N, C-alpha and C positions, 0 to 999 in steps of 0.2 A: 631694753626690755622689748620694745616694739620690733627691733631688728630680729631677735631670737624667735618671736612669734611668726614673723614673715618667713623666716628660714624654716621653721617647723611646718608651716602650712605648705610651702613650696616642696619640702621633702615628702610630706604625706601625699600631695598631689602627684608628685613624680612617681613615688612608689606604687600608688594605686593604678596609675596609668600603665606601668610595666608589669604589674603583677596580676592583672585581670586575666583569668583563664578564658581561653577561647573555647567555646562549646563546639566540639568537633561534629556534632550532629547537624548544626547549622551550615557547616561547610561542605557536606556531602552532596553529591549530585543526586537529587531525588528522583530523576527520571529512570524509568525501568524499561528495558528493551521489550518491544512488543513481540510476542511469540505466536506462531501459527496455532490455530485452533481448528481442527477438522470439524466442518459443519455439514459436509456432504461429499458426494462423489460425482464426477462429471466424465462422460465419455464423448470423444470426438470421432465422427464417422465421415468417410467420403463415400460417394456413390459411383460404383462401377457396374455398368449394365443394370441399373436400377436396383442394385442390391447394396444395402449399407455395409460397409467394411470398417471394422474398428481400426482407428489410427492409434489412439492412446487413451488411457484412463488417468484421471487426476484426482487427487484429494483437494477439496476446495474450502476456502472460507467464503461465507456469503455476506454480502453487503446489501442489506435491503431496507435500511433506515436512512434518513437523511444524513445523520452524523456519520454512519459507516460509509455511505457513498461519497461524501465529502472528504473523508480521511483516507479511505482505501488502503494502499500499501505504503503510505507516507511514514517516514521516520524509521523504517526497517532497513537493515544492512543488506539483506539478501533473502532469497527464497529457493528452496529445493526445486529441482527440475520436475519432480512429479507432483507439484502443487500449483494452485492458482487461486485467484480471487474472482468470484462471480458477482457482478453487480446486477441486481434485479430492480427494474423500474416498474411502476404500476401500470404504465401504458407505453405503447410503442411510439417512438418519436426520434427525431435526429438528435444525437448526443455528441458532446465534445469533451474530451479529457485533456489534462495536462500533467506534467511531471513535477510540479512543485513539491518540494520536501521528499521526493522519492529518490532514494540513493543508489538505485541499480537500474539498468536498462530493461525495458519491457516491450513485448509485443502486445498490442491492444486489439482485441477481436470483438467486433460489433456483430450482434446476433439478432434477428427479427423475432417477432412473436411466434413464428412457425419453427423456431429453433434452427434456422438456417443462417449461415455466416453471410453477412452483408458486406463487410469490408474488414481489412486489417491494417492497422498502423504498425508498421514494423520498426523495431529497434528504437523506440522512444528513449531519448537521452535523459539521464538523471538530472534533476533540478531544472530542467528546461520548462519554462512556463508558456510556451507557444501552444496554441490551440490545435488539438489533434481530433478532427471531426470524423464522424461516420459518414459514409457515402450514400446512406439511405436510412430510413427509420429503423431503430433497434429498441428492443425491450430488455435485452441482456448485454452485458459487456464482460468479457473474460480477459483478465490480465495474467500473462504468463511471462517467464523469462525470455529475454530477447533472443532472437534466432531460432527459437523452437518451432515456430510456424514454418520456417524454411525447412528445418529437419524433418518435420512431419509432412511437408508439401501441402499444407493446409491452404484452402483457397475459398473464394466466395462460392456459395452453393453447397459447401460441405455442411454438416449438421452436428448438433449436440443433443445429448440427453443428460439429465442430472437428477439426483435425488437429494433431498435434505434429510439430515439425521435428526 
């Protein structure tokens, strides 16, 4: 009698182990790809003969909170060429960026409080955590796809203007 009880308990335990339904909702990857949200427009200018000449216009996302500035373009797979992310700081100071969790190369443009380009870190490599500092105080930092600053011939002393939506 005891033997049949043990066999029944073993059979029930075995059946329950193999018959439990796995909840497919728990197995799904719950992360959602971050998509671009247009929050403003930015224009880049060079100065020829003291006259500003439009280089290009970009749709921008704006990172102006601590969380947005810390996260930036992390976890995204790519960005269209006519877009960028503008980081806005409360005051002008030396800044340093890195590419942790950023999956595509960027040009990082440091801009002072007078909207002039201070320096450019070109072709910052994905996932690289090396420090990429400005060469002077900056209040704004613009991130665009790598090599665009070469295409535009952007250099220190060029300028920006932007509007928030």
